[in-house]
C-alpha positions in Angstrom: -6.6 73.1 86.6 -3.2 74.2 87.8 -1.6 71.6 85.5 -3.5 73.0 82.5 -2.2 76.5 83.2 1.3 75.3 83.6 1.1 73.2 80.5 -0.2 76.2 78.5 2.6 78.4 80.0 5.2 75.9 78.8 3.7 76.0 75.3 4.0 79.7 75.3 7.6 79.8 76.6 8.8 77.0 74.2 7.4 78.7 71.2 9.1 82.1 71.8 7.5 85.5 71.5 3.9 85.3 70.3 1.6 87.8 68.7 -1.6 89.0 70.3 -3.6 86.8 68.0 -1.6 83.7 69.0 -2.0 84.5 72.7 -5.8 84.8 72.1 -5.7 81.3 70.5 -3.9 79.8 73.5 -6.4 81.4 75.9 -9.3 80.0 73.9 -7.8 76.5 73.9 -7.4 76.7 77.7 -11.0 77.9 78.0 -12.2 75.0 76.0 -10.3 72.6 78.2 -11.8 74.2 81.2 -15.3 73.8 79.7 -14.6 70.2 79.1 -13.6 69.6 82.7 -16.7 71.4 84.0 -18.9 69.2 81.7 -17.2 66.1 82.9 -17.7 67.1 86.6 -21.4 67.8 85.9 -21.9 64.4 84.3 -20.2 62.7 87.2 -22.5 64.5 89.7 -25.6 63.5 87.7 -24.4 59.9 87.6 -23.9 59.9 91.4 -27.3 61.4 92.0 -28.9 58.8 89.7 -27.1 55.9 91.4 -28.3 57.1 94.8 -31.9 57.4 93.6 -32.2 54.1 91.9 -29.9 52.0 94.1 -30.1 53.6 97.6 -29.3 50.3 99.4 -26.2 49.6 97.3 -24.5 53.0 97.0 -22.0 53.7 95.6 -22.5 50.9 93.0 -25.5 48.8 92.1 -25.1 45.1 92.9 -24.3 42.6 90.1 -27.3 40.4 89.2 -27.2 37.5 91.7 -28.9 35.0 89.3 -32.4 33.6 89.2 -34.8 34.3 92.1 -35.2 30.8 93.6 -38.3 31.7 95.6 -40.3 32.1 92.4 -40.3 28.3 91.9 -40.8 27.6 95.6 -43.9 26.7 97.7 -44.9 29.1 100.5 -46.9 28.6 103.7 -47.4 30.6 106.9 -48.7 30.1 110.4 -52.1 31.7 109.6 -53.8 33.9 107.0 -55.1 37.3 107.9 -57.5 37.6 104.9 -58.0 35.9 101.6 -55.8 38.4 99.9 -52.8 37.9 102.3 -51.8 34.3 101.6 -48.2 33.1 101.8 -47.7 32.8 98.1 -48.1 36.6 97.7 -44.6 37.0 99.1 -43.1 35.0 96.2 -45.2 36.2 93.3 -42.5 38.4 91.8 -44.5 41.5 92.5 -42.9 43.9 95.0 -46.0 46.1 95.4 -46.0 47.0 99.0 -49.6 48.2 99.4 -51.6 45.5 101.2 -54.8 46.5 99.6 -53.4 45.6 96.1 -53.3 41.9 97.1 -49.6 41.2 96.8 -48.5 40.9 100.5 -48.5 37.9 102.8 -49.9 38.7 106.3 -50.6 36.4 109.3 -53.1 36.9 112.0 -52.1 38.6 115.3 -50.6 35.7 117.2 -47.6 34.6 119.2 -44.5 33.9 117.1 -46.0 34.2 113.6 -44.0 32.7 110.8 -43.7 32.3 107.1 -41.8 29.7 105.1 -40.7 29.0 101.5 -39.7 25.5 100.4 -37.1 25.8 97.7 -37.7 22.1 96.7 -34.1 21.2 97.2 -31.1 22.2 99.4 -29.3 25.4 98.2 -26.3 27.4 99.3 -28.1 30.7 100.0 -26.1 33.9 99.2 -28.7 36.7 99.4 -32.2 37.2 100.7 -34.0 40.4 99.6 -37.1 41.4 101.6 -39.7 44.1 100.8 -41.7 45.4 103.7 -45.3 46.6 103.7 -45.6 50.2 102.6 -49.1 51.4 103.4 -48.9 50.8 107.1 -47.1 49.4 110.1 -43.6 48.7 108.8 -42.2 48.3 112.3 -44.1 45.0 112.7 -41.2 43.3 110.9 -38.6 44.6 113.4 -37.0 41.7 115.3 -37.9 39.0 112.8 -35.4 36.1 112.4 -34.4 34.6 109.0 -33.7 30.9 109.4 -32.3 28.5 106.8 -32.0 24.7 107.0 -33.3 21.3 106.0 -35.4 20.4 109.0 -39.2 20.8 109.3 -39.1 20.2 113.0 -41.3 22.9 114.6 -42.4 24.0 111.1 -38.8 24.8 110.2 -38.4 27.3 113.0 -35.6 25.3 114.7 -33.3 25.8 111.8 -30.1 27.9 112.1 -30.4 31.6 111.9 -28.9 33.6 109.0 -29.6 37.0 110.6 -32.2 39.2 112.3 -34.1 42.0 110.8 -33.5 45.1 112.9 -35.6 47.5 110.9 -37.0 47.9 107.3 -38.9 51.1 106.6 -42.4 51.2 105.2 -42.3 49.9 101.7 -38.5 49.6 101.8 -36.4 46.8 100.4 -33.4 45.4 102.2 -30.8 42.8 101.3 -29.4 40.2 103.8 -26.3 38.2 103.2 -26.3 34.5 104.2 -22.9 33.6 102.9 -23.7 30.2 101.5 -25.8 28.8 104.3 -27.2 25.5 103.2 -30.9 24.7 103.3 -34.1 23.7 101.5 -36.4 25.8 103.8 -36.2 29.5 104.5 -38.3 30.7 107.5 -39.0 34.2 108.7 -40.4 34.3 112.2 -41.1 36.9 114.9 -39.9 34.7 117.8 -41.7 35.4 121.2 -43.7 38.3 119.8 -47.4 38.8 119.7 -47.8 40.5 116.3 -48.7 40.3 112.7 -46.0 39.0 110.3 -46.2 40.9 107.0 -44.0 40.4 103.9 -44.7 41.9 100.5 -41.9 40.2 98.6 -39.1 37.7 99.5 -36.4 37.0 96.9 -33.9 34.2 97.5 -30.6 33.8 95.6 -28.1 31.0 95.7 -27.0 27.8 94.0 -28.1 24.2 94.4 -25.9 22.0 96.5 -26.0 19.4 93.7 -24.0 21.9 91.6 -26.6 21.8 88.8 -28.8 24.8 88.5 -32.5 24.1 88.8 -33.7 26.9 86.6 
C-alpha cells in the first residue's frame, strides 16, 4: 500500500501542477488499486479456508495423485470376522464409508493380537498407505497398530518388517503413512500384544511394482 501511495505521489510530482479534476482522477485510480488488492486478499483467504476444509491432513497443499490404489486389485484376509458384514474385503472395496452399520468396514473378533492382511499379488515398492478409521464408534481401538510390509507369510505375515505404528486416528478420520519404498507383496495391520477388536474402514496402498512394469 505504501508503494502505491509513493508511486501515485511520483506521478503527481512528475506531471507538474494539476487541476482539482486531475487530482480527483488520481485519487480514484489509487482507490481502484486498493479495491483490487482487497479483493485479491479476500480470494486468498477463501482459498486457504477451502484447502484446510477439503485437505486437512495435507495443509497447506493437497497431495499430488499417487497413482492407482494397489489394494483394489488385492486379496484381503483377517484373523477372524466379527459379523458377516465385517469381512476383510470391506477394507479394500474403494468405499471409505466409516459407519460400521453400512457394511463397508472390516472388523475382527475381540482377541489377542488381531490382524488384517492384503496380498498385492506381486512385490511392490510401497510409498504411501492411507487408512480410514471407523467413525460411528470406538476409534481408539486402532491406536498402537503396526503396519508391516514384506514377502513372507510366516506367522501370517506378522513377522514382516514394520513400516510404522499408528499412534492415533480419530473417529472416521483418514491418515496417510509414508513407507518410503519398502518392498513387499503383503501388507499387514496388527495390534501386537493387545486384546482388542481390529477395525479398518478403508486401506489404500500406493507404490510401484518391483518389476518396473505397472500392473494396472
